[in-house]
Steps between C-alpha positions, in 0.01 A plus 500: 500500500462127556135518389612658171747216444229243563269679256773504236558129553129427470466699178811333359359156592167590341669618179717190489195278538323683217805458279525129578131440435514683169806313375470155656548195282492124553815495717305623804253293693264556791723276712831667410571626855331221697829358629736798506257763625159358589362837611610693190158538341328608822784746571462653155121517537537672838736759347264562211200538730692748717607704196147505359349607832750786535449650156203354318507732198863417419441128546191503280690691234805273502315171509337624181819397320318165483326636191760331279625150556384158601491289814562130539218272607648424841475869593123520448379136533372545855303808393320346201393190694424639846453879501156654538596846371548388139267508199375142451533498119850650524610232750343223294684612188833508687445149637522367143872583495576450867410156638410486870761234577853634540756475336293442186502817296712697748680684221187567290451873452208742516508876429497734799267734310231317303360805319819641347784262593762672283417864578597719792164654584245522779292195400669303777285697745186419300594133545513551877161673510359207298662249744740381232829565677722202419703512820351524849757772576346705219132439578552603862532857371126491423345300781304741716804671651657842491653453153160447331466874438845513340421204272173667399681827434762327283229306316332829409812709433800368310674837537475488881642149501784593262594801712493304827693211346773736375526664844519161673773382264707813568450455874597134480805588290620725781508216752853424611538135599722406791843399375840398629549472875168678567314181410544129552448169327296296744611150589140420600266703284238551772743642758758776521853360533645506852813710545 
């Protein structure tokens, strides 16, 4: 039963991260948690990686919600200047609006889906196949791993993607987060509170 609770927490964390990325504005920064919770980003990444490894089809379907929206420069700067799994012309074009030196341009925006940025469709997966995933967390879905076949399937079949996305949303909607005395607000975010 504890494993199920951990899975629910991981899926909830993953969904929350997707929501935050899709709606973030200038009030957030890459250093927001540096003082209060220095391990926050690595903790979130660990949770996301665990959720993706447990159920790759659901993760690939849900992360697809990146088809609509934009990301701020600070969330993809490292990728466009240092990644090797990115289309060179795509990265070069993004560098025009995202200077290498932080904090210059931190709040500048780029669309998550370059082909059809205002449509909910499967072109996001085409971007990944073409190495044009804006975020490293997106491009990892098509990087020689076990989700490559899912990305290829979604690229070739919008109906399969739509069906899987709907199923994943229903499944995620059925997650019951821990509430009340069953949970805790941590005094130190990287450790469970002592009794």
